[in-house]
KETORLUM-73905 format. One record per residue (C-alpha): x negated, y, z negated; residue in one letter; residue number from 1. Coordinates in steps of 0.5 Angstrom, whole numbers. Layout:
// KETORLUM-73905
@u = X	v = Y	w = Z	residu = A	num = NUM
...
//
This chain:
// KETORLUM-73905
@u = 0	v = 0	w = 0	residu = M	num = 1
@u = -3	v = 7	w = 2	residu = I	num = 2
@u = 0	v = 12	w = -4	residu = I	num = 3
@u = -1	v = 19	w = 0	residu = T	num = 4
@u = -1	v = 26	w = -1	residu = Y	num = 5
@u = 0	v = 32	w = 3	residu = L	num = 6
@u = -2	v = 39	w = -1	residu = V	num = 7
@u = -5	v = 45	w = 2	residu = F	num = 8
@u = -5	v = 53	w = 2	residu = G	num = 9
@u = -7	v = 57	w = -4	residu = E	num = 10
@u = -2	v = 55	w = -10	residu = K	num = 11
@u = -6	v = 52	w = -16	residu = L	num = 12
@u = 0	v = 49	w = -19	residu = Q	num = 13
@u = 0	v = 44	w = -12	residu = F	num = 14
@u = -6	v = 41	w = -14	residu = Y	num = 15
@u = -6	v = 40	w = -21	residu = Q	num = 16
@u = 1	v = 37	w = -20	residu = E	num = 17
@u = -2	v = 32	w = -14	residu = A	num = 18
@u = -7	v = 31	w = -20	residu = I	num = 19
@u = -2	v = 29	w = -25	residu = F	num = 20
@u = 2	v = 25	w = -20	residu = S	num = 21
@u = -4	v = 21	w = -18	residu = I	num = 22
@u = -7	v = 20	w = -25	residu = L	num = 23
@u = 0	v = 17	w = -27	residu = S	num = 24
@u = -1	v = 12	w = -22	residu = F	num = 25
@u = -8	v = 10	w = -23	residu = L	num = 26
@u = -7	v = 5	w = -28	residu = P	num = 27
@u = -2	v = 1	w = -24	residu = K	num = 28
@u = -5	v = 1	w = -17	residu = I	num = 29
@u = -8	v = -6	w = -15	residu = E	num = 30
@u = -14	v = -7	w = -11	residu = E	num = 31
@u = -12	v = -7	w = -5	residu = Q	num = 32
@u = -8	v = -1	w = -6	residu = D	num = 33
@u = -11	v = 6	w = -3	residu = K	num = 34
@u = -9	v = 13	w = -6	residu = I	num = 35
@u = -10	v = 18	w = 0	residu = V	num = 36
@u = -10	v = 25	w = 0	residu = V	num = 37
@u = -9	v = 31	w = 6	residu = L	num = 38
@u = -11	v = 37	w = 4	residu = T	num = 39
@u = -15	v = 43	w = 7	residu = D	num = 40
@u = -18	v = 44	w = 0	residu = A	num = 41
@u = -22	v = 38	w = -2	residu = P	num = 42
@u = -26	v = 41	w = -6	residu = D	num = 43
@u = -20	v = 42	w = -11	residu = K	num = 44
@u = -20	v = 34	w = -12	residu = F	num = 45
@u = -27	v = 34	w = -15	residu = K	num = 46
@u = -25	v = 32	w = -21	residu = L	num = 47
@u = -22	v = 25	w = -18	residu = I	num = 48
@u = -25	v = 25	w = -12	residu = S	num = 49
@u = -29	v = 18	w = -13	residu = D	num = 50
@u = -22	v = 15	w = -15	residu = R	num = 51
@u = -18	v = 17	w = -8	residu = I	num = 52
@u = -19	v = 18	w = -1	residu = E	num = 53
@u = -19	v = 25	w = 1	residu = I	num = 54
@u = -18	v = 27	w = 8	residu = I	num = 55
@u = -19	v = 34	w = 10	residu = T	num = 56
@u = -14	v = 38	w = 15	residu = I	num = 57
@u = -15	v = 45	w = 18	residu = G	num = 58
@u = -11	v = 50	w = 20	residu = E	num = 59
@u = -10	v = 48	w = 27	residu = Q	num = 60
@u = -7	v = 41	w = 25	residu = K	num = 61
@u = -3	v = 44	w = 20	residu = L	num = 62
@u = 0	v = 48	w = 26	residu = I	num = 63
@u = 1	v = 43	w = 31	residu = D	num = 64
@u = 4	v = 38	w = 26	residu = W	num = 65
@u = 10	v = 44	w = 26	residu = K	num = 66
@u = 11	v = 42	w = 33	residu = G	num = 67
@u = 14	v = 44	w = 39	residu = K	num = 68
@u = 20	v = 49	w = 34	residu = Y	num = 69
@u = 15	v = 51	w = 29	residu = H	num = 70
@u = 19	v = 47	w = 24	residu = F	num = 71
@u = 15	v = 48	w = 18	residu = F	num = 72
@u = 17	v = 41	w = 14	residu = W	num = 73
@u = 16	v = 37	w = 20	residu = R	num = 74
@u = 9	v = 36	w = 17	residu = I	num = 75
@u = 11	v = 32	w = 13	residu = K	num = 76
@u = 14	v = 27	w = 17	residu = I	num = 77
@u = 7	v = 28	w = 21	residu = K	num = 78
@u = 3	v = 27	w = 15	residu = A	num = 79
@u = 6	v = 20	w = 14	residu = I	num = 80
@u = 6	v = 18	w = 22	residu = Q	num = 81
@u = -2	v = 20	w = 21	residu = F	num = 82
@u = -3	v = 15	w = 15	residu = I	num = 83
@u = 1	v = 9	w = 19	residu = A	num = 84
@u = -3	v = 11	w = 25	residu = D	num = 85
@u = -10	v = 10	w = 20	residu = R	num = 86
@u = -8	v = 4	w = 16	residu = Y	num = 87
@u = -5	v = 0	w = 22	residu = K	num = 88
@u = 1	v = -5	w = 18	residu = N	num = 89
@u = 0	v = -2	w = 12	residu = E	num = 90
@u = 6	v = 0	w = 7	residu = S	num = 91
@u = 6	v = 7	w = 6	residu = V	num = 92
@u = 8	v = 11	w = 0	residu = L	num = 93
@u = 9	v = 18	w = 1	residu = Y	num = 94
@u = 9	v = 23	w = -5	residu = L	num = 95
@u = 11	v = 30	w = -6	residu = D	num = 96
@u = 6	v = 33	w = -11	residu = S	num = 97
@u = 11	v = 34	w = -16	residu = D	num = 98
@u = 12	v = 26	w = -18	residu = T	num = 99
@u = 10	v = 21	w = -23	residu = F	num = 100
@u = 10	v = 14	w = -24	residu = L	num = 101
@u = 14	v = 12	w = -30	residu = F	num = 102
@u = 15	v = 5	w = -28	residu = G	num = 103
@u = 11	v = 0	w = -25	residu = D	num = 104
@u = 10	v = -1	w = -17	residu = L	num = 105
@u = 13	v = -9	w = -17	residu = E	num = 106
@u = 20	v = -6	w = -15	residu = R	num = 107
@u = 17	v = -2	w = -9	residu = I	num = 108
@u = 12	v = -8	w = -7	residu = R	num = 109
@u = 17	v = -13	w = -6	residu = M	num = 110
@u = 22	v = -8	w = -2	residu = D	num = 111
@u = 16	v = -7	w = 3	residu = F	num = 112
@u = 15	v = -14	w = 4	residu = E	num = 113
@u = 22	v = -16	w = 5	residu = N	num = 114
@u = 22	v = -10	w = 10	residu = G	num = 115
@u = 26	v = -5	w = 6	residu = I	num = 116
@u = 24	v = 2	w = 6	residu = N	num = 117
@u = 25	v = 7	w = 0	residu = S	num = 118
@u = 27	v = 14	w = -1	residu = M	num = 119
@u = 27	v = 17	w = -9	residu = H	num = 120
@u = 35	v = 18	w = -9	residu = T	num = 121
@u = 42	v = 18	w = -6	residu = N	num = 122
@u = 44	v = 25	w = -6	residu = E	num = 123
@u = 50	v = 23	w = -3	residu = G	num = 124
@u = 55	v = 23	w = 4	residu = K	num = 125
@u = 53	v = 30	w = 8	residu = L	num = 126
@u = 60	v = 30	w = 9	residu = S	num = 127
@u = 62	v = 31	w = 2	residu = E	num = 128
@u = 56	v = 35	w = 0	residu = M	num = 129
@u = 59	v = 42	w = -3	residu = A	num = 130
@u = 53	v = 47	w = -2	residu = A	num = 131
@u = 53	v = 52	w = 3	residu = K	num = 132
@u = 47	v = 49	w = 6	residu = T	num = 133
@u = 50	v = 42	w = 7	residu = T	num = 134
@u = 56	v = 44	w = 8	residu = R	num = 135
@u = 54	v = 49	w = 15	residu = I	num = 136
@u = 49	v = 43	w = 17	residu = M	num = 137
@u = 55	v = 38	w = 17	residu = W	num = 138
@u = 59	v = 42	w = 21	residu = K	num = 139
@u = 53	v = 43	w = 26	residu = Q	num = 140
@u = 52	v = 36	w = 26	residu = I	num = 141
@u = 58	v = 32	w = 25	residu = K	num = 142
@u = 59	v = 26	w = 30	residu = N	num = 143
@u = 53	v = 28	w = 34	residu = R	num = 144
@u = 48	v = 24	w = 36	residu = T	num = 145
@u = 41	v = 24	w = 35	residu = Y	num = 146
@u = 35	v = 20	w = 36	residu = G	num = 147
@u = 41	v = 15	w = 38	residu = G	num = 148
@u = 44	v = 15	w = 32	residu = I	num = 149
@u = 51	v = 18	w = 31	residu = K	num = 150
@u = 51	v = 22	w = 25	residu = I	num = 151
@u = 58	v = 20	w = 22	residu = D	num = 152
@u = 62	v = 21	w = 16	residu = E	num = 153
@u = 58	v = 15	w = 12	residu = G	num = 154
@u = 51	v = 18	w = 13	residu = K	num = 155
@u = 47	v = 20	w = 7	residu = C	num = 156
@u = 42	v = 26	w = 5	residu = M	num = 157
@u = 37	v = 21	w = 1	residu = W	num = 158
@u = 31	v = 26	w = -3	residu = N	num = 159
@u = 25	v = 26	w = 0	residu = A	num = 160
@u = 20	v = 27	w = -6	residu = G	num = 161
@u = 19	v = 20	w = -5	residu = V	num = 162
@u = 19	v = 16	w = 2	residu = A	num = 163
@u = 16	v = 10	w = 2	residu = G	num = 164
@u = 16	v = 6	w = 9	residu = V	num = 165
@u = 15	v = -2	w = 10	residu = S	num = 166
@u = 9	v = -3	w = 14	residu = G	num = 167
@u = 13	v = -8	w = 18	residu = Q	num = 168
@u = 18	v = -1	w = 19	residu = N	num = 169
@u = 12	v = 4	w = 21	residu = T	num = 170
@u = 16	v = 5	w = 28	residu = K	num = 171
@u = 21	v = 9	w = 25	residu = L	num = 172
@u = 17	v = 14	w = 24	residu = I	num = 173
@u = 17	v = 16	w = 31	residu = G	num = 174
@u = 25	v = 16	w = 30	residu = L	num = 175
@u = 25	v = 21	w = 24	residu = A	num = 176
@u = 20	v = 26	w = 28	residu = L	num = 177
@u = 25	v = 25	w = 34	residu = A	num = 178
@u = 31	v = 26	w = 30	residu = I	num = 179
@u = 27	v = 32	w = 27	residu = C	num = 180
@u = 26	v = 35	w = 34	residu = D	num = 181
@u = 32	v = 35	w = 37	residu = E	num = 182
@u = 36	v = 38	w = 31	residu = M	num = 183
@u = 31	v = 44	w = 31	residu = C	num = 184
@u = 33	v = 44	w = 38	residu = R	num = 185
@u = 39	v = 45	w = 37	residu = D	num = 186
@u = 38	v = 51	w = 31	residu = K	num = 187
@u = 41	v = 46	w = 26	residu = V	num = 188
@u = 41	v = 50	w = 20	residu = K	num = 189
@u = 33	v = 48	w = 18	residu = P	num = 190
@u = 33	v = 48	w = 10	residu = R	num = 191
@u = 34	v = 40	w = 10	residu = L	num = 192
@u = 32	v = 38	w = 17	residu = I	num = 193
@u = 27	v = 34	w = 15	residu = E	num = 194
@u = 30	v = 31	w = 9	residu = Q	num = 195
@u = 36	v = 28	w = 13	residu = F	num = 196
@u = 32	v = 26	w = 19	residu = A	num = 197
@u = 28	v = 21	w = 15	residu = L	num = 198
@u = 34	v = 19	w = 11	residu = S	num = 199
@u = 37	v = 17	w = 18	residu = I	num = 200
@u = 31	v = 14	w = 21	residu = A	num = 201
@u = 29	v = 10	w = 15	residu = L	num = 202
@u = 36	v = 8	w = 13	residu = G	num = 203
@u = 37	v = 5	w = 20	residu = S	num = 204
@u = 35	v = -2	w = 19	residu = I	num = 205
@u = 38	v = -3	w = 13	residu = S	num = 206
@u = 40	v = 0	w = 6	residu = E	num = 207
@u = 34	v = 5	w = 3	residu = L	num = 208
@u = 31	v = 3	w = -4	residu = S	num = 209
@u = 32	v = 8	w = -9	residu = A	num = 210
@u = 25	v = 10	w = -12	residu = A	num = 211
@u = 28	v = 14	w = -18	residu = E	num = 212
@u = 28	v = 8	w = -23	residu = T	num = 213
@u = 21	v = 8	w = -23	residu = F	num = 214
@u = 18	v = 15	w = -20	residu = I	num = 215
@u = 20	v = 21	w = -23	residu = G	num = 216
@u = 21	v = 28	w = -19	residu = H	num = 217
@u = 21	v = 34	w = -23	residu = F	num = 218
@u = 23	v = 39	w = -18	residu = W	num = 219
@u = 29	v = 41	w = -22	residu = G	num = 220
@u = 25	v = 43	w = -28	residu = N	num = 221
@u = 18	v = 45	w = -25	residu = K	num = 222
@u = 17	v = 50	w = -32	residu = D	num = 223
@u = 16	v = 46	w = -37	residu = Q	num = 224
@u = 12	v = 40	w = -33	residu = W	num = 225
@u = 7	v = 45	w = -30	residu = N	num = 226
@u = 6	v = 47	w = -37	residu = E	num = 227
@u = 5	v = 41	w = -40	residu = K	num = 228
@u = 0	v = 39	w = -34	residu = I	num = 229
@u = -4	v = 46	w = -34	residu = N	num = 230
@u = -4	v = 44	w = -42	residu = Q	num = 231
@u = -7	v = 37	w = -41	residu = L	num = 232
@u = -13	v = 39	w = -35	residu = L	num = 233
@u = -15	v = 46	w = -39	residu = I	num = 234
@u = -16	v = 42	w = -45	residu = E	num = 235
@u = -19	v = 36	w = -42	residu = N	num = 236
@u = -23	v = 41	w = -39	residu = L	num = 237
@u = -25	v = 44	w = -45	residu = L	num = 238
@u = -27	v = 38	w = -49	residu = K	num = 239
@u = -31	v = 35	w = -43	residu = N	num = 240
@u = -27	v = 28	w = -43	residu = Q	num = 241
@u = -28	v = 26	w = -37	residu = G	num = 242
@u = -22	v = 22	w = -32	residu = V	num = 243
@u = -22	v = 16	w = -36	residu = E	num = 244
@u = -19	v = 20	w = -42	residu = K	num = 245
@u = -15	v = 24	w = -39	residu = L	num = 246
@u = -12	v = 18	w = -35	residu = T	num = 247
@u = -10	v = 15	w = -42	residu = E	num = 248
@u = -7	v = 21	w = -44	residu = E	num = 249
@u = -2	v = 22	w = -39	residu = V	num = 250
@u = -1	v = 14	w = -39	residu = R	num = 251
@u = 1	v = 15	w = -46	residu = K	num = 252
@u = 5	v = 21	w = -45	residu = M	num = 253
@u = 12	v = 21	w = -47	residu = D	num = 254
@u = 16	v = 23	w = -40	residu = F	num = 255
@u = 23	v = 23	w = -43	residu = E	num = 256
@u = 20	v = 30	w = -47	residu = E	num = 257
@u = 22	v = 34	w = -41	residu = F	num = 258
@u = 28	v = 33	w = -37	residu = P	num = 259
@u = 27	v = 33	w = -29	residu = V	num = 260
@u = 33	v = 37	w = -27	residu = R	num = 261
@u = 36	v = 43	w = -30	residu = I	num = 262
@u = 42	v = 46	w = -27	residu = K	num = 263
@u = 41	v = 54	w = -28	residu = V	num = 264
@u = 47	v = 58	w = -26	residu = R	num = 265
@u = 46	v = 63	w = -20	residu = N	num = 266
@u = 49	v = 68	w = -24	residu = T	num = 267
@u = 43	v = 68	w = -29	residu = R	num = 268
@u = 38	v = 68	w = -24	residu = L	num = 269
@u = 41	v = 74	w = -21	residu = R	num = 270
@u = 42	v = 77	w = -28	residu = L	num = 271
@u = 35	v = 76	w = -29	residu = Q	num = 272
@u = 32	v = 80	w = -23	residu = K	num = 273
@u = 37	v = 85	w = -24	residu = H	num = 274
@u = 34	v = 86	w = -31	residu = I	num = 275
@u = 27	v = 87	w = -28	residu = L	num = 276
@u = 29	v = 92	w = -23	residu = K	num = 277
@u = 32	v = 96	w = -29	residu = I	num = 278
@u = 27	v = 95	w = -34	residu = F	num = 279
@u = 20	v = 94	w = -29	residu = P	num = 280
@u = 14	v = 94	w = -33	residu = D	num = 281
@u = 11	v = 101	w = -34	residu = R	num = 282
@u = 4	v = 103	w = -37	residu = R	num = 283
@u = -1	v = 98	w = -34	residu = K	num = 284
@u = -8	v = 100	w = -36	residu = V	num = 285
@u = -14	v = 97	w = -33	residu = F	num = 286
@u = -21	v = 98	w = -34	residu = I	num = 287
@u = -22	v = 103	w = -29	residu = S	num = 288
@u = -17	v = 107	w = -33	residu = N	num = 289
@u = -20	v = 107	w = -39	residu = I	num = 290
@u = -24	v = 114	w = -40	residu = K	num = 291
@u = -31	v = 113	w = -44	residu = K	num = 292
//
């Protein structure tokens, strides 16, 4: 199994998340498994560089991966395809950086051996989803055909924080790309296109398996989790404890300490933004402002 991450850009948070995620996997992988990171900043993984394979991808590669329609998140599907092409006949487990392993990998190993693909969780039928984005999307694509597959009322949206492709099914990654590109061509609302394309393609030969029972995905509570991750990494740095100790600290963590999702009302977010506008920060003092 090739456990794969795609991490790029300037935001340090993504690199910290990915390192934490990798540390949660290290004690539970087997000799034949490999952890691969695709990144434009290989130096940010020096802490664990002897435990993983780092593949440097440049800016031009990321631009190319966006494709003809310049769709940003098409690069996720291309990254999965890149790894599948590089490691022929191997199963690929793609992970967003904000994930962690709290169970074991036996379930997904069995699924891959049986030709069953996996994504994180079934978010429901697109035709029944209430959010504005998904309602617009359904209106645009209902009963249309993409990649040779009709988008009917039964088609589900799966969360793509995890995308597992059995080594028997890697041809389906090309199908996901075709669906993604055809939806971009038709100017479908873009926010969830790659996620839905993966959902349709990977679920086209059998029911998808949900990884949420052993992999956590804290996209809905990043603040608390990133504060904890930051604390772990800084303490390790200050004590110069090394990767073994850090891996053990992650292994012993109580993964129930924080929820992975918190529903925050939009009214609260709007009020917070409004208050910041009314009461902006004042009296900022820089070194250059101090008179000697």
